[in-house]
N, C-alpha and C positions, 0 to 999 in steps of 0.2 A: 631385650636380647642385643648383644653386641654385634658388630659387623663380623667378627670372627665366628661367632655362633651362626650367624646367617650364612656365611661361606660354607661352613661344615654341613649345614642343613641342606644345601644345594648339591652337595657332592653325591654322585651316583656312578657306580662302576660302568654301567651301560653307556652313559653319556661320555665317559672318558674313552671307552672302547670306540664308540662312533666317531668321536673327535680324532683319535689317533689313526684309525683306519680310513675314514671317509671325509676328513676335514670338517667335521661338525654336522654334516648332513645326516638326518635320521635314517639309519638303515640297520640291518642286522636284527638281532633278537631283542624283543621288547622285554620289559620286566615282568609281564604278566604270564606269557606263554611258557610252557615247560620246554625243556630241550627236545623232547619227543615231538611235541606239537610244532615247534620251529622247524625241525628237520623234515617232518611230513609236509608242512606247508611249502618248504623250499624245494623238496624233491618231487612232489606230485607233478608239476608242470613238465619236468624233463622226462619223467617216466611215461607220461602220456604222449609226449612227442616221439620218444623212442618207440612206443607201441604203434604209433601211426606211421612211422618211417620204416619199421622193421617188423612186418607181420610174422616173419619167421622167427621162432623162438631162439634158435641158435644164433642167428645174426644179431637179434636184439641183445642177447646175453653178451656177445662179443663187443658190440657198441657200448654197452653199459660198463664193461670191464675197461675199455679204453678210456671212457670218460672218468671212471673211478681212478684209474692210474694218474691221469692228469690232475684231478682234484687233490689226490694224495700228495702230489708234488707241491701244490699250492699250500695245502694244510701243513706240510713239513716246514716250508720256508716261513709261513706266518707264525707257526708255533715257535720256531727258532727266534724270530724277530720279537715275538711277544715276551719270551723268557728274557731276552737281552734288554728289552725296554723295561721290564719289571725290575731287573737287577740294577739297571741304571737309576731308576726312581728310588729304590731302597738305598743305593749308594749315596745319592743326593740327600735323602732324608737323614741318614746316619752322619753325614758331614755337616749338617746344619747345626750351627753353634748357637742360634737364638733359642732362648728359653721362653716358653709360654708362661706368662704370669697370670692369665686369666682376667686381666684388666681390660 
């Protein structure tokens, strides 16, 4: 196997995401969990905390709505950044003039 094949065999989308978002630290979604499981694992602690802080259902719902609004702002910004990063990578790939010879 050539060094190019070795490089391609190590490529993983989740590693690239972790590198771009967290500087290479392992965080975020692993490659085994489903989106549903990842969201549940990430959300359960905050919902438990909200339940303990706000026994009144109306107050808890308002706090959850406020938290959701803040997270939606982050989601929007990071989605925008992700799309721009993807577009830049595609742009760079399309401008690459080197040809892969397979040697």
